[in-house]
LOZAKOL-693153 format. One record per atom (N, C-alpha, C): residue number from 1; x, y, z. Coordinates in steps of 0.02 Angstrom, whole numbers, plus 50000, padded with zeros to 5 digits. Last residue first. Layout:
BEGIN
[atom NUM,[X,Y,Z]] ...
This chain:
BEGIN
[atom 120,[49747,48658,49986]] [atom 120,[49716,48593,49970]] [atom 120,[49644,48591,49990]] [atom 119,[49819,48766,50023]] [atom 119,[49776,48773,49963]] [atom 119,[49741,48708,49945]] [atom 118,[49910,48747,50121]] [atom 118,[49849,48785,50139]] [atom 118,[49800,48793,50082]] [atom 117,[50011,48686,50051]] [atom 117,[49973,48646,50100]] [atom 117,[49909,48681,50121]] [atom 116,[50072,48786,49980]] [atom 116,[50025,48743,49945]] [atom 116,[49984,48700,49992]] [atom 115,[50107,48938,50004]] [atom 115,[50104,48881,50049]] [atom 115,[50050,48835,50021]] [atom 114,[50200,49022,49878]] [atom 114,[50136,48998,49903]] [atom 114,[50145,48938,49950]] [atom 113,[50295,49118,49828]] [atom 113,[50308,49075,49885]] [atom 113,[50244,49049,49918]] [atom 112,[50314,49209,49727]] [atom 112,[50282,49145,49711]] [atom 112,[50290,49094,49767]] [atom 111,[50330,49373,49665]] [atom 111,[50322,49331,49724]] [atom 111,[50286,49267,49704]] [atom 110,[50419,49516,49606]] [atom 110,[50387,49451,49592]] [atom 110,[50384,49410,49656]] [atom 109,[50494,49626,49635]] [atom 109,[50429,49621,49669]] [atom 109,[50391,49557,49653]] [atom 108,[50601,49638,49555]] [atom 108,[50614,49609,49621]] [atom 108,[50549,49601,49660]] [atom 107,[50566,49707,49442]] [atom 107,[50555,49635,49441]] [atom 107,[50571,49601,49508]] [atom 106,[50492,49853,49423]] [atom 106,[50539,49822,49471]] [atom 106,[50526,49747,49477]] [atom 105,[50395,49878,49321]] [atom 105,[50460,49910,49321]] [atom 105,[50511,49873,49363]] [atom 104,[50281,49792,49219]] [atom 104,[50311,49798,49285]] [atom 104,[50380,49828,49280]] [atom 103,[50197,49880,49089]] [atom 103,[50242,49826,49111]] [atom 103,[50274,49843,49178]] [atom 102,[50122,49978,49024]] [atom 102,[50088,49931,49068]] [atom 102,[50131,49873,49092]] [atom 101,[50185,50077,48956]] [atom 101,[50157,50023,48916]] [atom 101,[50123,49969,48958]] [atom 100,[50240,50156,49054]] [atom 100,[50184,50184,49014]] [atom 100,[50151,50132,48970]] [atom 99,[50272,50037,49188]] [atom 99,[50291,50088,49140]] [atom 99,[50230,50110,49100]] [atom 98,[50217,50022,49359]] [atom 98,[50219,49997,49290]] [atom 98,[50239,50054,49244]] [atom 97,[50246,49979,49532]] [atom 97,[50240,50026,49477]] [atom 97,[50250,49993,49409]] [atom 96,[50194,49959,49690]] [atom 96,[50208,49919,49630]] [atom 96,[50194,49963,49570]] [atom 95,[50152,50020,49806]] [atom 95,[50221,50029,49785]] [atom 95,[50242,49988,49725]] [atom 94,[50020,50018,49833]] [atom 94,[50061,49968,49869]] [atom 94,[50134,49973,49850]] [atom 93,[49972,50112,49747]] [atom 93,[49964,50126,49818]] [atom 93,[50006,50077,49861]] [atom 92,[49992,50040,49629]] [atom 92,[50034,50099,49642]] [atom 92,[50031,50116,49717]] [atom 91,[49888,49947,49639]] [atom 91,[49957,49924,49642]] [atom 91,[50005,49982,49658]] [atom 90,[49778,50033,49624]] [atom 90,[49785,49992,49684]] [atom 90,[49857,49969,49693]] [atom 89,[49807,50084,49495]] [atom 89,[49805,50129,49553]] [atom 89,[49813,50090,49618]] [atom 88,[49796,49970,49415]] [atom 88,[49859,50006,49418]] [atom 88,[49862,50052,49479]] [atom 87,[49659,49944,49437]] [atom 87,[49710,49895,49457]] [atom 87,[49778,49930,49464]] [atom 86,[49601,50056,49378]] [atom 86,[49590,50043,49449]] [atom 86,[49643,49995,49476]] [atom 85,[49640,50036,49246]] [atom 85,[49665,50095,49282]] [atom 85,[49657,50086,49357]] [atom 84,[49564,49922,49222]] [atom 84,[49637,49917,49221]] [atom 84,[49668,49978,49256]] [atom 83,[49435,49980,49230]] [atom 83,[49456,49929,49278]] [atom 83,[49532,49921,49280]] [atom 82,[49436,50070,49122]] [atom 82,[49427,50094,49191]] [atom 82,[49451,50043,49241]] [atom 81,[49437,50029,48994]] [atom 81,[49501,50034,49026]] [atom 81,[49496,50054,49099]] [atom 80,[49320,50005,48926]] [atom 80,[49338,50074,48939]] [atom 80,[49408,50083,48968]] [atom 79,[49307,49868,48904]] [atom 79,[49282,49914,48853]] [atom 79,[49307,49986,48865]] [atom 78,[49478,49868,48864]] [atom 78,[49411,49846,48844]] [atom 78,[49366,49842,48904]] [atom 77,[49613,49893,48876]] [atom 77,[49567,49950,48876]] [atom 77,[49497,49930,48852]] [atom 76,[49659,49749,48960]] [atom 76,[49684,49811,48929]] [atom 76,[49631,49865,48932]] [atom 75,[49513,49669,49004]] [atom 75,[49583,49660,48984]] [atom 75,[49603,49721,48944]] [atom 74,[49399,49651,49135]] [atom 74,[49422,49692,49079]] [atom 74,[49495,49680,49066]] [atom 73,[49372,49573,49247]] [atom 73,[49345,49552,49183]] [atom 73,[49366,49594,49123]] [atom 72,[49444,49633,49352]] [atom 72,[49371,49629,49354]] [atom 72,[49341,49616,49286]] [atom 71,[49577,49664,49247]] [atom 71,[49552,49671,49315]] [atom 71,[49476,49674,49311]] [atom 70,[49723,49611,49151]] [atom 70,[49656,49635,49162]] [atom 70,[49638,49639,49236]] [atom 69,[49896,49665,49138]] [atom 69,[49839,49621,49126]] [atom 69,[49773,49653,49144]] [atom 68,[50027,49713,49155]] [atom 68,[49978,49720,49209]] [atom 68,[49917,49676,49200]] [atom 67,[50162,49609,49106]] [atom 67,[50108,49654,49087]] [atom 67,[50054,49655,49141]] [atom 66,[50251,49513,49134]] [atom 66,[50258,49575,49172]] [atom 66,[50206,49627,49154]] [atom 65,[50226,49393,49079]] [atom 65,[50269,49438,49039]] [atom 65,[50286,49502,49078]] [atom 64,[50132,49336,49158]] [atom 64,[50201,49316,49169]] [atom 64,[50251,49357,49128]] [atom 63,[50011,49458,49216]] [atom 63,[50036,49411,49166]] [atom 63,[50110,49396,49177]] [atom 62,[49969,49468,49393]] [atom 62,[49981,49496,49327]] [atom 62,[50005,49441,49279]] [atom 61,[49890,49498,49544]] [atom 61,[49907,49446,49495]] [atom 61,[49912,49478,49426]] [atom 60,[49841,49591,49629]] [atom 60,[49912,49572,49637]] [atom 60,[49933,49517,49590]] [atom 59,[49706,49604,49614]] [atom 59,[49748,49653,49578]] [atom 59,[49822,49636,49583]] [atom 58,[49648,49517,49699]] [atom 58,[49662,49491,49632]] [atom 58,[49703,49541,49591]] [atom 57,[49642,49512,49856]] [atom 57,[49681,49555,49810]] [atom 57,[49698,49525,49742]] [atom 56,[49501,49535,49933]] [atom 56,[49538,49476,49909]] [atom 56,[49576,49502,49849]] [atom 55,[49470,49673,49927]] [atom 55,[49489,49642,49990]] [atom 55,[49525,49576,49979]] [atom 54,[49425,49734,49811]] [atom 54,[49496,49720,49816]] [atom 54,[49518,49688,49882]] [atom 53,[49342,49580,49778]] [atom 53,[49395,49627,49761]] [atom 53,[49377,49697,49787]] [atom 52,[49246,49483,49794]] [atom 52,[49274,49512,49855]] [atom 52,[49331,49562,49842]] [atom 51,[49208,49413,49685]] [atom 51,[49159,49461,49712]] [atom 51,[49186,49500,49773]] [atom 50,[49292,49375,49544]] [atom 50,[49304,49384,49615]] [atom 50,[49256,49436,49644]] [atom 49,[49290,49342,49411]] [atom 49,[49225,49347,49445]] [atom 49,[49233,49355,49521]] [atom 48,[49422,49339,49372]] [atom 48,[49376,49381,49334]] [atom 48,[49310,49392,49372]] [atom 47,[49479,49240,49449]] [atom 47,[49492,49309,49466]] [atom 47,[49442,49356,49432]] [atom 46,[49433,49126,49381]] [atom 46,[49412,49137,49451]] [atom 46,[49423,49210,49471]] [atom 45,[49498,49144,49258]] [atom 45,[49425,49139,49261]] [atom 45,[49399,49152,49331]] [atom 44,[49632,49139,49297]] [atom 44,[49604,49201,49270]] [atom 44,[49528,49202,49272]] [atom 43,[49637,49002,49330]] [atom 43,[49649,49053,49381]] [atom 43,[49619,49119,49359]] [atom 42,[49616,48949,49203]] [atom 42,[49567,48936,49256]] [atom 42,[49575,48986,49313]] [atom 41,[49732,48994,49139]] [atom 41,[49667,49015,49114]] [atom 41,[49612,49005,49166]] [atom 40,[49834,48927,49207]] [atom 40,[49829,48999,49212]] [atom 40,[49760,49025,49189]] [atom 39,[49774,48778,49291]] [atom 39,[49797,48812,49231]] [atom 39,[49790,48888,49240]] [atom 38,[49837,48684,49429]] [atom 38,[49782,48704,49386]] [atom 38,[49810,48733,49322]] [atom 37,[49898,48675,49556]] [atom 37,[49896,48618,49510]] [atom 37,[49837,48626,49462]] [atom 36,[49917,48787,49629]] [atom 36,[49851,48758,49634]] [atom 36,[49844,48693,49593]] [atom 35,[50045,48824,49591]] [atom 35,[50032,48811,49662]] [atom 35,[49966,48773,49672]] [atom 34,[50022,48847,49454]] [atom 34,[50069,48795,49476]] [atom 34,[50055,48775,49548]] [atom 33,[49934,48956,49460]] [atom 33,[49912,48892,49432]] [atom 33,[49957,48835,49453]] [atom 32,[50019,49054,49512]] [atom 32,[49961,49032,49551]] [atom 32,[49936,48964,49526]] [atom 31,[50107,49064,49405]] [atom 31,[50132,49044,49471]] [atom 31,[50075,49019,49515]] [atom 30,[50017,49107,49303]] [atom 30,[50053,49044,49296]] [atom 30,[50079,49019,49364]] [atom 29,[49974,49230,49348]] [atom 29,[49924,49178,49338]] [atom 29,[49959,49110,49335]] [atom 28,[50094,49291,49469]] [atom 28,[50067,49282,49402]] [atom 28,[50014,49229,49401]] [atom 27,[50112,49422,49592]] [atom 27,[50123,49355,49568]] [atom 27,[50092,49351,49498]] [atom 26,[50188,49556,49684]] [atom 26,[50142,49530,49633]] [atom 26,[50161,49458,49617]] [atom 25,[50188,49663,49829]] [atom 25,[50218,49610,49788]] [atom 25,[50166,49589,49737]] [atom 24,[50117,49748,49909]] [atom 24,[50179,49773,49879]] [atom 24,[50217,49722,49838]] [atom 23,[50060,49624,50020]] [atom 23,[50051,49691,49993]] [atom 23,[50119,49716,49967]] [atom 22,[50091,49451,49977]] [atom 22,[50098,49510,50021]] [atom 22,[50084,49576,49984]] [atom 21,[49981,49325,49945]] [atom 21,[50026,49372,49911]] [atom 21,[50031,49435,49954]] [atom 20,[49883,49254,50009]] [atom 20,[49952,49241,50029]] [atom 20,[50001,49291,49999]] [atom 19,[49766,49282,49947]] [atom 19,[49776,49312,50013]] [atom 19,[49846,49300,50040]] [atom 18,[49774,49202,49834]] [atom 18,[49781,49275,49828]] [atom 18,[49797,49307,49895]] [atom 17,[49743,49078,49891]] [atom 17,[49810,49091,49864]] [atom 17,[49823,49166,49858]] [atom 16,[49608,49098,49919]] [atom 16,[49655,49084,49975]] [atom 16,[49727,49097,49952]] [atom 15,[49560,49110,49790]] [atom 15,[49557,49169,49834]] [atom 15,[49602,49160,49895]] [atom 14,[49580,48978,49747]] [atom 14,[49614,49033,49712]] [atom 14,[49615,49094,49758]] [atom 13,[49495,48910,49835]] [atom 13,[49566,48896,49835]] [atom 13,[49606,48952,49803]] [atom 12,[49371,48965,49797]] [atom 12,[49395,48973,49866]] [atom 12,[49470,48961,49871]] [atom 11,[49364,48917,49666]] [atom 11,[49372,48989,49678]] [atom 11,[49396,49002,49749]] [atom 10,[49344,48780,49697]] [atom 10,[49404,48801,49660]] [atom 10,[49416,48876,49672]] [atom 9,[49220,48784,49759]] [atom 9,[49278,48762,49798]] [atom 9,[49342,48784,49763]] [atom 8,[49134,48936,49708]] [atom 8,[49150,48865,49703]] [atom 8,[49210,48848,49748]] [atom 7,[49032,49049,49805]] [atom 7,[49088,49035,49760]] [atom 7,[49102,48960,49761]] [atom 6,[48878,49132,49815]] [atom 6,[48917,49073,49833]] [atom 6,[48972,49062,49782]] [atom 5,[48859,49304,49848]] [atom 5,[48858,49250,49800]] [atom 5,[48902,49192,49824]] [atom 4,[48871,49413,49926]] [atom 4,[48839,49356,49957]] [atom 4,[48837,49295,49910]] [atom 3,[48918,49514,49852]] [atom 3,[48966,49482,49896]] [atom 3,[48937,49421,49930]] [atom 2,[48849,49502,49685]] [atom 2,[48847,49523,49755]] [atom 2,[48898,49484,49796]] [atom 1,[48887,49565,49530]] [atom 1,[48891,49507,49572]] [atom 1,[48891,49531,49645]] 
């Protein structure tokens, strides 16, 4: 996908929400969905095709269980795990660490303070 690809209005809203998540913090598909009055699955669909990653930081969104989840369309180790490893590395660079099973270590890093007025 090229960076020149046109994104939908919904994707623009999702990407605007992502830009609100501070470096070194993480949010969830569910928290983003609540702020957007949407569904976690729809948020995941927009993140899966984010042509602006990592500048638009979809790596800062994880599953509500604390599991790192997918990145750039790959979930867990499918097909190679390379994307998930990239996500873990980006988060590590921001100080967000996960255990060997892919779960968030420091739950104080959760963030859900979206300015919903900026997402309309």
